[in-house]
C-alpha positions as CSV (number, residue, x, y, z in Angstrom):
1,X,0.0,0.0,0.0
2,X,1.4,3.5,-1.0
3,X,2.1,5.7,2.0
4,X,0.3,9.1,2.1
5,X,2.7,10.4,4.8
6,X,5.6,12.6,3.7
7,X,8.8,11.1,5.1
8,X,9.9,13.2,8.0
9,X,13.6,13.2,7.1
10,X,12.8,14.4,3.6
11,X,10.4,17.1,4.8
12,X,13.0,18.3,7.4
13,X,15.7,18.4,4.7
14,X,13.7,20.4,2.2
15,X,11.7,22.6,4.5
16,X,14.5,23.7,6.7
17,X,13.3,26.9,8.5
18,X,15.3,30.1,8.1
19,X,16.6,32.3,10.8
20,X,15.0,35.7,11.0
21,X,16.3,38.2,8.4
22,X,18.3,41.1,9.7
23,X,16.7,44.5,9.3
24,X,19.9,45.6,7.6
25,X,19.6,43.0,4.9
26,X,19.5,44.5,1.4
27,X,17.1,42.7,-1.1
28,X,18.4,42.0,-4.6
29,X,16.9,44.3,-7.2
30,X,17.9,45.3,-10.7
31,X,17.3,48.6,-12.5
32,X,13.7,49.5,-13.4
33,X,13.7,50.4,-17.1
34,X,10.0,51.2,-16.9
35,X,11.2,54.5,-15.5
36,X,13.5,57.0,-17.1
37,X,16.9,56.6,-15.5
38,X,19.8,59.0,-15.6
39,X,23.3,57.5,-16.1
40,X,24.0,58.0,-12.4
41,X,20.8,56.4,-11.3
42,X,21.5,53.4,-13.6
43,X,25.0,53.0,-12.2
44,X,23.8,53.3,-8.6
45,X,21.4,50.4,-9.3
46,X,24.5,48.1,-9.6
47,X,24.7,48.1,-5.8
48,X,21.7,45.7,-5.6
49,X,22.2,43.5,-8.7
50,X,24.6,41.1,-7.1
51,X,27.9,39.4,-8.2
52,X,30.4,41.7,-9.8
53,X,27.8,44.4,-10.4
54,X,27.6,44.6,-6.6
55,X,31.4,44.9,-6.4
56,X,31.3,47.8,-8.9
57,X,28.6,49.5,-6.9
58,X,30.8,49.2,-3.8
59,X,33.8,50.5,-5.7
60,X,31.8,53.6,-6.7
61,X,30.8,54.2,-3.1
62,X,34.4,53.8,-1.9
63,X,35.8,56.1,-4.6
64,X,33.2,58.7,-3.7
65,X,34.4,58.6,-0.1
66,X,38.0,59.0,-1.3
67,X,37.2,62.1,-3.3
68,X,34.9,63.8,-0.8
69,X,37.0,63.2,2.4
70,X,38.4,66.3,4.1
71,X,40.5,66.4,7.3
72,X,37.8,68.8,8.6
73,X,35.5,65.7,8.7
74,X,37.7,64.3,11.6
75,X,37.6,65.6,15.2
76,X,40.5,67.8,16.2
77,X,42.9,65.8,18.5
78,X,44.9,67.3,21.4
79,X,48.2,66.4,19.8
80,X,47.4,67.9,16.4
81,X,50.1,70.1,14.9
82,X,49.5,73.9,14.7
83,X,49.5,73.6,10.9
84,X,46.7,71.0,10.8
85,X,44.8,72.8,13.5
86,X,43.9,75.6,11.2
87,X,40.3,75.3,10.0
88,X,41.2,76.4,6.5
89,X,44.0,73.9,6.2
90,X,41.8,71.1,7.5
91,X,39.1,72.0,5.0
92,X,41.7,71.9,2.2
93,X,43.4,68.7,3.2
94,X,42.1,65.8,1.1
95,X,42.6,62.1,0.6
96,X,45.6,61.5,-1.7
97,X,44.5,59.1,-4.4
98,X,47.2,56.9,-5.8
99,X,46.2,55.6,-9.3
100,X,48.0,52.7,-10.8
101,X,47.4,51.1,-14.2
102,X,49.0,48.7,-16.7
103,X,50.4,49.7,-20.1
104,X,47.7,48.1,-22.2
105,X,45.2,50.5,-20.7
106,X,47.0,53.5,-22.1
107,X,47.1,51.7,-25.4
108,X,43.3,51.4,-25.1
109,X,40.7,54.2,-24.9
110,X,41.1,54.3,-21.1
111,X,44.0,56.7,-21.9
112,X,41.4,59.5,-22.3
113,X,39.7,58.6,-19.0
114,X,43.0,58.7,-17.2
115,X,43.8,62.0,-18.9
116,X,40.6,63.5,-17.6
117,X,41.5,62.5,-14.0
118,X,45.0,64.0,-14.4
119,X,43.9,67.2,-16.2
120,X,41.3,67.9,-13.5
121,X,43.6,67.0,-10.6
122,X,41.4,64.2,-9.3
123,X,44.5,62.1,-8.4
124,X,47.6,62.9,-6.5
125,X,50.1,60.2,-7.8
126,X,50.4,58.0,-10.8
127,X,52.2,54.6,-11.0
128,X,52.5,52.6,-14.2
129,X,54.8,50.5,-16.3
130,X,57.1,51.5,-19.2
131,X,54.4,50.9,-21.8
132,X,52.1,53.0,-19.8
133,X,54.5,55.9,-20.3
134,X,55.7,55.4,-23.9
135,X,52.3,54.5,-25.4
136,X,50.9,57.9,-24.3
137,X,53.7,59.7,-26.2
138,X,53.6,57.4,-29.1
139,X,49.8,58.1,-29.5
140,X,50.8,61.8,-30.0
141,X,53.0,60.8,-32.9
142,X,50.8,58.2,-34.6
143,X,47.5,56.4,-34.2
144,X,46.7,53.0,-32.5
145,X,43.9,51.1,-34.4
146,X,41.1,48.7,-33.5
147,X,41.8,45.2,-34.9
148,X,41.0,41.6,-33.8
149,X,42.4,39.2,-31.2
150,X,42.7,36.4,-33.9
151,X,45.0,38.1,-36.4
152,X,47.9,36.0,-37.5
153,X,51.1,36.9,-35.7
154,X,53.5,36.0,-38.4
155,X,51.6,38.0,-41.0
156,X,51.5,41.0,-38.7
157,X,55.2,40.8,-38.1
158,X,55.8,40.7,-41.8
159,X,53.7,43.8,-42.3
160,X,55.3,45.7,-39.4
161,X,52.2,45.7,-37.2
162,X,52.3,45.1,-33.5
163,X,49.2,43.6,-31.8
164,X,48.0,44.5,-28.3
165,X,45.0,42.3,-27.8
166,X,42.5,43.5,-30.4
167,X,44.5,46.7,-31.1
168,X,47.3,47.2,-33.6
169,X,50.1,49.7,-33.6
170,X,52.2,50.3,-36.7
171,X,55.9,49.7,-36.0
172,X,56.6,53.1,-37.7
173,X,55.1,54.7,-34.6
174,X,57.9,53.3,-32.5
175,X,60.5,54.5,-35.0
176,X,58.9,58.0,-34.7
177,X,59.2,57.7,-31.0
178,X,62.9,56.9,-31.2
179,X,63.4,59.9,-33.5
180,X,61.6,62.1,-31.0
181,X,63.2,60.7,-27.8
182,X,66.8,60.4,-28.8
183,X,67.5,64.2,-29.0
184,X,65.9,64.6,-25.6
185,X,68.2,62.0,-24.1
186,X,71.2,63.8,-25.6
187,X,70.1,67.1,-24.0
188,X,69.4,65.3,-20.6
189,X,72.9,63.8,-20.7
190,X,74.4,67.3,-21.4
191,X,72.5,68.7,-18.4
192,X,73.6,65.8,-16.3
193,X,77.3,66.4,-17.1
194,X,77.3,70.2,-16.9
195,X,75.0,70.8,-13.9
196,X,75.3,67.5,-12.0
197,X,71.5,66.9,-12.5
198,X,70.5,63.5,-11.2
199,X,67.7,62.1,-13.3
200,X,65.1,59.8,-11.8
201,X,62.4,57.9,-13.7
202,X,59.8,60.4,-12.4
203,X,61.8,63.5,-13.4
204,X,62.6,61.8,-16.8
205,X,58.8,61.3,-17.3
206,X,58.1,64.9,-16.2
207,X,60.6,66.1,-18.8
208,X,59.0,64.1,-21.5
209,X,55.6,65.6,-20.5
210,X,57.0,69.0,-20.9
211,X,58.7,68.2,-24.3
212,X,55.6,66.6,-25.9
213,X,53.7,69.9,-25.3
214,X,50.5,68.2,-26.4
215,X,47.1,68.4,-24.6
216,X,46.3,64.9,-25.8
217,X,49.0,63.5,-23.5
218,X,48.4,62.3,-20.0
219,X,51.9,63.2,-19.0
220,X,51.6,66.7,-20.4
221,X,48.9,67.3,-17.9
222,X,50.8,65.5,-15.2
223,X,53.7,68.0,-15.9
224,X,51.3,71.0,-16.0
225,X,49.6,70.0,-12.8
226,X,52.7,68.9,-11.0
227,X,51.4,65.3,-10.5
228,X,54.3,62.9,-10.0
229,X,54.4,59.8,-12.2
230,X,56.4,56.8,-10.9
231,X,57.6,54.0,-13.2
232,X,59.8,51.4,-11.4
233,X,60.2,49.4,-14.6
234,X,60.9,52.3,-16.9
235,X,63.3,50.3,-19.2
236,X,60.8,47.4,-19.8
237,X,59.6,48.6,-23.2
238,X,60.3,50.8,-26.1
239,X,61.8,53.5,-23.8
240,X,64.3,50.8,-22.7
241,X,65.1,50.0,-26.4
242,X,65.8,53.7,-27.1
243,X,67.9,54.0,-23.9
244,X,69.8,50.9,-24.9
245,X,70.6,52.2,-28.4
246,X,71.5,55.6,-26.9
247,X,74.0,53.9,-24.5
248,X,76.1,52.9,-27.5
249,X,75.8,56.2,-29.4
250,X,76.2,58.6,-26.5
251,X,76.8,56.6,-23.3
252,X,76.6,58.0,-19.7
253,X,73.0,58.8,-18.9
254,X,72.1,57.7,-15.4
255,X,68.6,57.2,-13.9
256,X,68.4,56.9,-10.1
257,X,65.6,54.8,-8.7
258,X,66.5,55.4,-5.1
259,X,65.2,59.0,-5.1
260,X,61.9,57.8,-6.6
261,X,61.2,55.1,-4.0
262,X,61.9,57.6,-1.2
263,X,59.6,60.2,-2.9
264,X,56.8,57.7,-3.4
265,X,57.0,56.3,0.1
266,X,57.1,59.7,1.7
267,X,54.0,60.8,-0.3
268,X,52.3,57.8,1.2
269,X,53.6,58.3,4.7
270,X,52.7,61.9,5.0
271,X,49.2,61.5,3.6
272,X,46.5,62.2,6.2
273,X,44.3,59.8,4.2
274,X,45.4,57.7,1.3
275,X,43.4,55.7,-1.3
276,X,44.5,53.2,-3.9
277,X,42.7,52.7,-7.3
278,X,44.6,50.1,-9.2
279,X,43.7,48.9,-12.7
280,X,45.4,45.6,-13.5
281,X,48.2,43.9,-11.6
282,X,51.9,43.4,-11.6
283,X,54.4,46.2,-10.8
284,X,52.0,49.1,-10.6
285,X,49.7,47.3,-8.2
286,X,52.4,46.1,-5.8
287,X,54.4,49.3,-5.9
288,X,51.5,51.4,-4.7
289,X,50.5,48.7,-2.1
290,X,54.0,48.5,-0.8
291,X,54.2,52.3,-0.5
292,X,51.0,52.1,1.6
293,X,52.8,49.7,4.0
294,X,55.0,52.7,5.1
295,X,51.9,54.3,6.6
296,X,50.5,51.0,8.0
297,X,48.0,50.6,5.1
298,X,45.7,52.4,2.8
299,X,42.4,53.9,4.1
300,X,40.5,53.1,0.9
301,X,41.3,50.6,-1.8
302,X,39.7,49.6,-5.2
303,X,41.3,46.9,-7.3
304,X,39.9,46.2,-10.8
305,X,41.5,43.2,-12.6
306,X,40.8,39.7,-13.9
307,X,43.5,38.0,-11.9
308,X,42.8,34.9,-9.7
309,X,44.5,34.2,-6.4
310,X,45.0,30.4,-6.8
311,X,48.5,30.8,-8.2
312,X,49.7,33.0,-5.3
313,X,50.3,36.0,-7.5
314,X,50.0,39.5,-6.1
315,X,48.2,40.5,-9.3
316,X,45.3,38.1,-8.4
317,X,45.3,38.7,-4.7
318,X,42.2,39.9,-2.9
319,X,42.4,43.0,-0.7
320,X,42.4,40.9,2.5
321,X,45.8,39.5,1.5
322,X,47.1,43.1,1.5
323,X,45.6,43.6,5.0
324,X,47.8,40.7,6.2
325,X,50.9,42.6,5.0
326,X,49.8,46.0,6.4
327,X,49.3,47.4,3.0
328,X,45.6,48.0,3.6
329,X,44.5,49.0,7.1
330,X,42.4,46.5,9.1
331,X,38.8,47.6,8.8
332,X,39.5,49.9,5.8
333,X,37.0,50.0,3.0
334,X,38.3,47.9,0.1
335,X,36.9,45.9,-2.8
336,X,38.2,44.0,-5.8
337,X,36.1,44.1,-9.0
338,X,36.8,41.0,-11.1
339,X,36.4,42.6,-14.5
340,X,38.2,44.0,-17.5
341,X,39.0,47.6,-16.6
342,X,38.0,48.8,-20.0
343,X,34.5,47.7,-19.3
344,X,34.0,49.1,-15.8
345,X,36.4,51.9,-15.1
346,X,34.7,54.4,-17.4
347,X,31.4,53.7,-15.6
348,X,33.2,54.1,-12.2
349,X,34.6,57.5,-13.3
350,X,31.2,58.6,-14.8
351,X,29.5,57.8,-11.4
352,X,32.1,59.6,-9.3
353,X,34.8,62.0,-10.5
354,X,32.7,63.2,-13.5
355,X,29.7,64.1,-11.3
356,X,31.2,67.2,-9.7
357,X,34.0,69.7,-9.5
358,X,35.8,68.0,-6.6
359,X,39.5,67.6,-7.3
360,X,42.5,66.6,-5.3
361,X,43.9,70.1,-5.0
């Protein structure tokens, strides 16, 4: 005879009662396209979509806190210095935002997004790789073009076309870059010999920003706005190739990395609040994070990359790993968005820096 009683163990397994839901719990909800949404309202809706949309929503919130913080928001302590006790100084003292990015992002259209941030003084410090420097100047000398990830490498090599993902750069652009940079290196070497000038990667980049004299250049605006640009691996690219050739033709140029690491670390140490926004991984990510260690960690951190942590790389590490090293403060607001930066960084900037006149100066 067939039983009409539901087995108790099956019922208990399927109909497990829930604990009461906290009043702070946020229900999942997507954007309502039945209503007219502004760009900002649309981006704010990401906070409740879930998954990486939720992470992007959190990144937007953290960046907004970075850009809006003032020392005047904090209570005045008894041991505060006379300088920082001034109401005017406290109102003008902002969170120093350290922006890092990999070279491919300057090759992409994110160059214009980064240029906007530098032009309007929304960031205090830049850290990138060699390609992140040279590709900006090369774009002032020749165009980079949209292409395809699946183009044949041997055919491109025969045609003198260099592929960066689904972009291509004619090799002639690098020849133009060598023609432009070599006379500058000659002049820098003369200045080094006649005045004792000690060049660093950052002062080298600043000089190039001055020499390019082109408002389409990120580093022109960094020069104009006195925003330092640090590049620990300056020779790892076309700049290195040109310096290599120059060392045969006119040897003697010296670049001192010691001054730069002191300058970068001191900018971190003396920041009353410090935030990291890092696009991609590798040198630019860790150089900023390591500078934050000098001040016992960043106050705000946003990482955007596609790296995974299972191989133990710093590129793929989540923010909590940086907390263990003292590179992000315990309890600080931090998020990693697992995404291609070209997809989400323009949206983040549109929802934050582009919304108002706030700048880092």
